N, C-alpha and C positions, 0 to 999 in steps of 0.2 A: 503495500500499499504506500502509494506517493505521503512522505511530510509535508504540512503545509504549515509555513512558518508563522503565518497570522494564527494557527490553533496550537502553537505553542504555549501552555502557561508561562508566567515568569517562574511561578511558586514551584517548577519541576526544575528549574535552573539556578535560584539564589542559593548563597548560603545560609541557612536557616538561622534563626535567633545569632547574631553577631555579637562577642563579646565586646563592651565599650569599656572605655576606661574616663575617669573622672578629669577634669580642666588643670586640677592643681599637682596632678602627676608628673614626677620629673621627668625630663624630654629623654632623658638616660634609661631609664626604668620602662618608656614607653618605647623606645629604639628595642632595648631587648626584649621584650614581649612580643615586637613586630619579625624581629629575626628567629626566635624560638619558635614559633608559630608558623613562620613563612608567612606572613600578611605584609601585603602592599600599602593597605589602609587601615587605619582603625577609628571605629566610633568614637565621640567622645561625647560623652553625656555627663549631665550635670544630676541624674537618678531620675527624672522626670520624660525627658523627650530629649533627643539628641540636638546637639548645638552644632556640630558640625563634623567633619572627616581628615583628621590627619592622614598627611600622606608622605612618599618619601619625599616628594616636591619641597614641603614646605621645613623638611629637615636640612633640605640641601640648603636654601635660603638662608635659614638660620647659621649653619656654617659658615657662611660666605661674610654674614655680618656680625658674625662676633667671634668667630672661629673658639669660644669656649662654651661648652653645652651645659658646664657645672651648675649653675645658679638658675636655667631655663627651667621652667614646666611646660607642659602641653599648651596650655592657653599665650603662653609667652610669644610662640613661634606662629602660631596664625593657625588657621582649620580653612577647609575646603567647605563650600555650603555644597549641599545634596538637595535632588530632584526626588518629590516623594511618589512612589507609585502605590496602586491598590493591589490586592489581592487578585481581582479579575483582569488584572493586565496581559496583556501579550508579550513574548520576547520581539515581537516585529515593534510594540511599542513602546517596550524600552531600548532597542537598538535606535528606533526615529529620536525619542527623549535625548539618549547620550551622544548621538551624533549633532544633533542641534542645540542644545544647552553646554557641552563638554563640560558636563557635570557628573558627579557619583550619584549613583541610584539607592534607594534605602525602600525598602516595602514594608507597609502597613497595613495593620488590619484594625481598621478607626485609627485611632491614635497611638499604637501599640507597633511597637518596631519588631519584626518580624523577620527581615531578612536584609542581605546587601547582596549588590548584583554587581560583576565586574564584567570588563571586557572578554576576559577568558570564561566565563560562563555565558557570556550571548555567543562567543565562537563557538562554543562546545554546542549551543544547537544549531548553529548558521553552517556549520557543517556536514548536519545529516541532509541540506540539500545540496546536490550535484551541481557542481559550477565549475566551468571552465574555462570560463571568462581570465583574461590576463590581467597581470597587476599593474600593466603601465601607467595608467593613472594616479595611481597612490603611491608609486616608488620614490621615497625623499633622494634627490640624487646630491643634497648639499650634507656632506659628511662633516662632521666637527673629529679632530684627529688632537692626539699630543704624542708624547715620546714616552716610552717605558721610562727613562730616567727623572720624567716629571714626579714632584711630587701628587700626594692626593689630594689636595688643596689647590694644585694647578688643576688638576682635573675637574674637580667640582667647582671652581670658579668660572671655566668653559661652560659647564653643564649648565650652569647658574646664566649667566649672562646671554648665552644664545638661546635658551630657553629649550633645553633638550634633555631627555631622559638618560643619555650616554654616550660615550665619546671613544674614538677607534685608536686601539695601541697600536700606531703604525710599523714601527721600529721592530715589530717580535715575526717569528717566523709562522704564516697563517694569518696574520694580524691576531689581536687581542680586543675585547670590551671592555670597559670598565662602566657600569650603569649603576642608576640610584640603589638598586639592589645590592650590587657588590658596595656599595658605601657603605648601606647598613649593616652588611656583614662584616664588613672590617673594622667597621668603628666598635662594634660589638667583642670582636676578636682582639681588637689591637688597643684598648684601653682607652680610646677615642683618641690616637695621636693622628696627624693629620699632613706630619712631615716624609713620609715612607715613600719610595718609589712607587707610582702607581702599577707599572708593570708587574711586580710580583703579586699583584693582588687584581688583575685582571682577569677575567674568563676568556680562557683561549684554549684552542683556536676557535675563532669566530665561528658559527657554525654559518653558513653559506649555500644558496641555491642560483641556476642560473636565471637569468631574467626573463627565459620563456615559459617559466613555470605557470600555472594556474590559481588562481585565487584557492579552491581547495588544497593544492599541493603545499602549498604555504602555508596555510592552516595546520595541515597534518603534520607539515616538518616542526613547526612550532611546538604542536602539542607533544610532539614524540620528545622533543629534547630539553621540554618545559622552559621555554623561552619566549620572551617577549619582544623580542627584535631578531631580526634574519637578514645577513646580510647578504646583496643580491650582486650577482658577479656578471661579465660580459666578456668570454674569452680569456676567463682564468684573471680579469681583473676587479678589484670593486670598483662596484659603480654607483652602487644607492642601500638603504636600507629600509625594510619597510616593520611597522609596528603592528603591534596586535588592534591598537585605535587604527589603524590605517585597513587594515584587511576588515574591520568590520564597515567601514565605510564603503569599502567595494564592496561586499555583500550587501549591502541594504539599496545601495545604487544599481547594481545590476538588478535586483529584485523587484524595485517599483520599475526600472524601466521594461521590465519584461510582464509586470503585473500593474498597470496605470492605475487601475481602479482600486487598490490597496491603502 
């Protein structure tokens, strides 16, 4: 039976009853919590209703502005707003809202928080639809790079100033990649020091695929390797990067083009 994305309930793909932390929690404790549980987003609540979502991006920003996380709490570094979903919303509803608002998604039963929805959750659903379209419209050809000998702080500064979630480590065999997730893992494992060489703590070699692959193939490669960014090559040279959010946008665009009444 053919899967219809517009019929898939978001409740089947969300992470149910996400754990939340209070705003006054030290940011170092929040980072430890995120790394230990492999969370990229952390709901922040005062005990009654969520105030926002702590993401890796806010932590990166806090590092560039202060370099010292010792005295900071979760509320000090800022939170991302969220968009509220209802129990009856579908995967297609969620994808449309996420792509339009560029926001995080929380699912509520009336005013009770019952779930959180990430890009990875939505891609799990969209992968059920066979899609052989190309990636050419969503490949980012602007690649931010740094040297393996640069410091962690150098890499973080580039990511913050260029508003990207990763940098490519160019002078390594097969390339390396240092992402916001690598940053959190590094901070947790190295007593929050920022002066060590980034090349030693990057993920390498970079997982890559040829530019001719389809949306589905890219999504499958990323899921199999548990990654959020895929290097794109042409004639064995790195020419671009595709993220999970890029794939979600590509899936939705193709779906809406072939189902204009949706």
